[in-house]
N, C-alpha and C positions, 0 to 999 in steps of 0.2 A: 885085656884085649888091645892090640895095637890100633892107634888111630891114624888113618891115612890123610893125606892132604885133601883128597876128594871128600872125605868125611867132614873135614873142617869147612870146605866150601859149601857142602850141602847144608850143614847146620847154619852157617852164616846166611845163606840165601833164604832159608825157611824163617829164621828170626827176623830178617829184614822185611820179608813179605808180610809176616804176621804183624809186625810193628806198624807198617804203613796202613794195613787194613783196620787195625784197632784205632789208629789215629784218625782215620777217615770216619769211622763209625761213632766214636765217642767225642770227637772234636766239636761236633755240632752242639753238644751239651755243655760246652765251656770247659771241658777237662783239658788242661794243657798237654800238648804232645810230649813235652819233656817227661812228665810223670808216667805217661803210658810207655814210653821207650824204656825208662828205668824199670818199670814193673815187669815188662816182658823179659828184660835181662835177668831180674831176680827170680822170676818163675823158671827160667831156663837154667839157673845156676844149680850148684851142688845141693842146695837145700830146697830146691823147687822141683817142679815136675820134670824138667829136662835133665837133671842130674849131671850137668856139665861142670866139672871142677875147674875153676880158674882162680889162681892166687898168685898173680904176677904183676905187682905194682909197677915194675920197670916197663913192661909192655904197655900197661894202661897209661903211664905217664908219657911215653913216647908217642902213642897214638893220640893222646889228648893234646900234646904240643902241636903236632901236625894239624889236627882238626881245628884247634883254636886259631892257628895261623890262617887257614883258608876261610874260616868263619869271619875273622876280623877283616880280611881282605874283601870278602863279599859285602860286608857291611859298609866298608869305606867306599866301595864303588857306588853304592846307592845313596851316599851322603851328598846332598846338593848344597853347594856353598851359599847360594842365595838365601836358603832357608836356615842354614846353620850360622851364618855371619851375625845376625842380630842377637843370638843367644850364645855366642862362642864362649865368652868369659864365664858365664854362669855354668855352662857345661864343663869347662876346664876346672872350675872351683869344685864342682861336685865330684869330678873324677880324681882329684888330688886331695884337697883338704877334706872333702866328704869321706873319702876312703880312709884317710889317716884318722880322722875323728872317730869313725865307726870302729876301727881296729883298737883304738885307745880305750874308748868307753867299754866296749865288750870285753876287752882284755882285763880291765880293772874289775868288772863284774865277775868274770870267771875266777879271778884270783881270790876274791873275797867269798865267793859262793862254793868253791870246790877246793880240793887239795892240790891243785896245779900250782907250780911255781910261777913267779911273775913273768919270766920269759916264755914259759909254756902257754900261759894265758894270753899273752900278746900274740904268740904264734897262732893260736886258735882264732883270735880276733882278726888277724891279718888274712887268714885263709878264706874267711867268709865275708870279707869287707867289700868285695866288688859285686855289682849287680849283673843280672843277665836279662836282656830284654827280648830274647828269642820267643819265650812263651808269652810275654806281654803282647807283642804285636801280632802273633799268630791268632790270639783271641780277639783283639780289636779288629783285625782285618776280616776274620771270619764272620763277625757280626756287623761289619761295615760301619764301625764307630770311629768318629773323628774326635780330636781333642782341641779345645779352645786354647787361646793365649800362647801359642808356640810351645805347648807342652810336649808334643810328639817329637819335634826335632831336639828339644832339650834332653828328653829321655834317651833318644837314639844316640846322641853325642856322648852322653854320660856312659851308657852301657858299652859303647864302642871304644871308649878311651880310658876306662877305669881299671881294666885288667892289668895293664903294665904296672900301675902303682901297687895293686894287690900282690902281683908277682914279686916285685922288689921287696916289699915288706915280708912276704913269706920266706923268700930265700935269705933275707938278712937275719930274721929271728932264728931260722934254722941254723945259720952259721954261728950266731951268738950262743945258742944252746950247746953246740958242739965245741965251741972255743970260748970257754968261760972267761979266759983272761983278756979277750978282745974287748975293745971299747966301743960303745954304741955310737960315739961321736965320729968314729971313722966312717960310719954309714952315710953321714950327711953329704960330704963331698962326693961320695960314690953315687948317691942318688942323683945329684945334679949332673954328674958326668954321664951316667947311663942314659938319663932322659935326653940330655943335649945331643949325645951321639945318636940315639935312636931317632930323634926328631930330624936332625940334619941328614942322616942317611936316608930316612924316609922321603924327604923332600927331593934329594938328588935322584933316588931310584924311581920315584914317581915320574919325574921328567924323563929319565932314561927309558922307562917303559913306554911312555907315549911316543918318544922319538923312535924307539926300536920297532914298535908295531907299525908305525907309519912309513918308516924308511926301509925296513927289511922286507923285500917283496918275496913272499913265499909262494911257491907254485900251487900248494894245496891249502885251501882255507882251513882245513882241519888241523893244520900245524900251529895256527895262532894260539889256541888254548894251551898247547904244549909249550910254546915260546914264553907266554906270560906266566905259566905255572913254574917254569924253570927260574924266571926272574923273581917270583914271589918267594920261592924256597931260598934262593940266593940272598935275597934281602934279609930274611930272618937269620939265616946261618952266618952270613958275613957280619951283620951287626952284632950278633952274639959273640963272635970270635974277637971282635975289637972292643969287647966289654961295653957294648951298648944294649939298649932294651929292644930286642928283636920284635916283640909284639907291637910296640909303639911304632917302630919303623915300618912294619907291614901296613898298619892302619893308616899312617900318614901318607905312605906311597899310594895306597888305594884311593884316598881322598883326592890327592893331586891328580892321579890318572883319571878318576871318574869325572872330574870337572874340566877335562880337556877333550878336544876332539881327536878321535882316532878311528881308523877303519875297523869295521866289524864290531863296533862298540855294543850294539844291541845284542848280538849273538854271544859275545864274550860275557856280557853282564848276566844274561840268562844262564850261561854255562856255569859261572861261578855261584849263582844262586842255587842251582842244582847241586853243585859240589858242596856248598855250605850245608844244605839239608842232609846230604849223604853223610857228611862228617859228623853232624850233630847226632844222627841216628846211630851211627857206629860207635860214637863216643859214649852215648847214653847206654847202649846195649852192653858195651864192654864194662862200664862202671857198675851197671846192674849185676853183671856176672861176678864182679870183684867183691861185692859186699856179701856178708853172711848175716842174714836176718837174725839168727840166734845171738849174734854178738852185739846186736843193738839193744836187746832187752835190758842188760845191766845199766845202760846209759839212758834209759827212757826218761827217767825223772830229770836228770841233768839236761838232756836234750830239749825237753819241753821248756824248762826254765830259761835256758840260754836262748832258745828260739824266740820265746815271747819277749825277752828283754831286747833282743836285736830288732824285732819288728816294731815294738811299741815305745822303745826308749832310744836305743843307739842310733838307728836309722833316722828317725825324726830329728833328733838332736843334731846329727851331722848335716842334715839338709838345711835346717834353720840357721846353723852357724855358717855354713858355706854360702848361703844366700843372704846373709845379713846386710850386705852393702848393695843389694839389688832391689829395685821396686817391683816386688812380686806379691800378688794377692795371697792372703792367708790360705784360702782354699786350694790355690795352686801348690803351695808348699806342702799342704796336707796330702795332696794326691801324689806328688813326687815322693813323699815319704812312704806312702803305701805301695808305690811301684818299686819296691826294693827287693825284687825277687832274687833269690840265689839259685843259680843254675848248675850246670855240670862243671864249670870252671873251678869253683871251690873244691869239688871232689877231686879234680885233677891236681890242684895245689896240695891237697891233703896227702898225696902220695910222696911229696918231697920229704917230710919228716920220717915217713916209713922207710924210704930208701936210705936216709941218713942214719937210721938205727936209733932214733930218739925213743926213750923208754915208754912214754905214753902215746906213741904214734898211732897204735891201733885204736886206742880210746878216742883220740882226736879225730881219726878217720870216721869212726862210727857216729860221733857227735855231729860232725860236719854233714854226713849223709842224712842224718835225721833232721838237721836244720833245713837242708835243701828240700826234703820231702814235705815238711810242715809249711815251709814258706810257699812252695808252689801250690800246695793243696788249699791253704787258707787265703793267701793273697791272690794267687793266679786265678782262682775261680770267682773272685769278687771284684775284679777290676771294673767291669761295666757297671756293677751296682754302686760302687763307690763314686764313679764318675757321675752317675745319676744323682746321688745324694748331694754331691758338691756342685751340681749344675755345670759340669765341665764337659759333658759328652754331647755330641751332635751327630745325627745321622747324616752321612754324606750321600746326597742323591746324585752327585756328579758321576759321570761314567769314568771308569778307570782308563788311564792313559795306555797307549801302546796296544790296544785291543786289535787294531788293524795293523799288522806288522809290515813294515817296509825296511828292507836291509839294503842300505846304500854302500857303494864302494868306499865313499868317503863320508864320515859321520857329519851330520848337521845338528844344529841345536834345536831344530823344530821337533815338536812332538805331535803325533796324530791321535786325536781323541774322539771317541764316539759320544754324541750328545743327542738324547731323544727330546723332541719338542713336546712339552706337556699339552694335553688336550685343552686346558683352560688358559694357555699362554696367549698373551696379547700379540705375539708375533705371528700367530695363525692368521692366514689371509693376507699377509703383507709380503711384499717382495724383499729379496735380500738387500737390494740397494736402499730400500726405505729404512732398514734396521741400523744402518751406519755402523757396521762392525769395525773393530780396530784395524788399522792398516796392516798390522803384523799377523792378522788372523785371516786364513784362507779356507773357504768352504770347498773342499776337494771333491766330495761326492755326497749324494743323498740316497739313502735306502728308504724307498717308499713302498711299503707293503710287499717287501721281497724283491722289488725291482729297483735297479740302480738308475738314478737320474743324474746327468751331468749338469750342474747348476750354472747359471749366469745371473747377472744382476736383476733380470726380470722374473726369475723363478719365484713362484708364490709358495710359501710354506703351508703345509697341511698338518693336522694333528698327528702326533706319533711319528713324524718324519725323523729318521735317524741321520744326523749330520756328521760327516767325517771332517773335523776341523783341525787344520794345521796351525799351530801357534809356536812362538819361540819364547814366550814369557808367561809366567803364571798369572800376572795381572791381566794379560789379554784374554786368557782362558776364563778368568773370573768375570770379565766384562761380557764375553760372549754368553756365558751362562745367565748373567743378569738380563741381557737383552732378550734371551729366549724364555725367560721366566723360570729358569731352573735355579732353585735356591736351596740352601741348607736348612733342614728342619731340626728343631730341638729334639734331643734324644729323650725318649720316654719308654 
């Protein structure tokens, strides 16, 4: 039976709708969205209920590349320099040395535990060497869990910047397998060249993006997402053409742009957050369709063995070696080691040896897919439990920022936050002027029992008043919360 374009659109929309509903329903139980999207794709595949036959690694790889580009860009936009700066080098070490050590240790283990050649073993280790934090923070945010000791920005920086290293290793070992006469030492200068070009191009394009958005006066506001999207795609493509690392360039450009002032910043950030979620869902569904569950049965034992070694040996060893020169508590290192989830990126990277025609590429793909499944199921569902055991979790009672949206023609650094005054707060019954708020904090509005009050210095606070507070520094917001008696509670 011939399949029309309308049939493809119908099937895609139904799968997308089902994935979102299942994610909404099961996400509250701590099941990562990643595993749900993959499961829907597998159920819709040729060996599932949907009977949709899909066996096109090239399409999956192309879609994964585009999806990863926008996911990295969205993550970079949300990266705040003031929170990242104190942990910059530890994040860089985890994203480079950590990835390399993981690939090396896992490769050696696979070589001695299986019939893989040394290069094939290192290729498998490289493919699964990077982490994916999308599932991690979807769980932490859904349960409103914070992390102590700057762990959250550390994990975000690592996950946002370690894919370029894993990509380089994957492509390099694929090349070495296909060209046995090539020397591995040729890859060393190539690595520094690609990373340098990627970083420099990212810095330049980040500044160009900020300049273009502010200076190019478009008549329709809806054209700004199109303008930035064109520049994101150009950044990746141009960097790749000049032999740089396109993924690194996109991430660096997003970080530069996200920490500058530009018009429509809030709406653009929300737009790319939505695009990132859409890309993740489409990528997971596609990869779920690509896998054949029956092909995973022969590698079940090998997959379990490799996955356990990765989670309990290779990942912890890479974390401890990467952070050996930093003063970090043992329990912090243990938690970073456990938050080593493997997401859809390794599955995308596993398509590279398939397209190159490597002999064991199908086996590598199925092992990688199994590693991702076990990692997300075991590690992803126990993140909050491990945080509790290590006494690293804290329930954040502060209200989320940006709940009261203001879209200015020109972006400002200030953020509008809703804060509820606790009933037992010492601020109750006192005037605003008596509380001595920081100079940079402005009480814009008060929601009192559903009615809005315009405050002044003589306004007396009442229990459960909701204050709309404008601040431009996190320290000022922390001070306001302290004065209002809003504190962070230990997680239990």
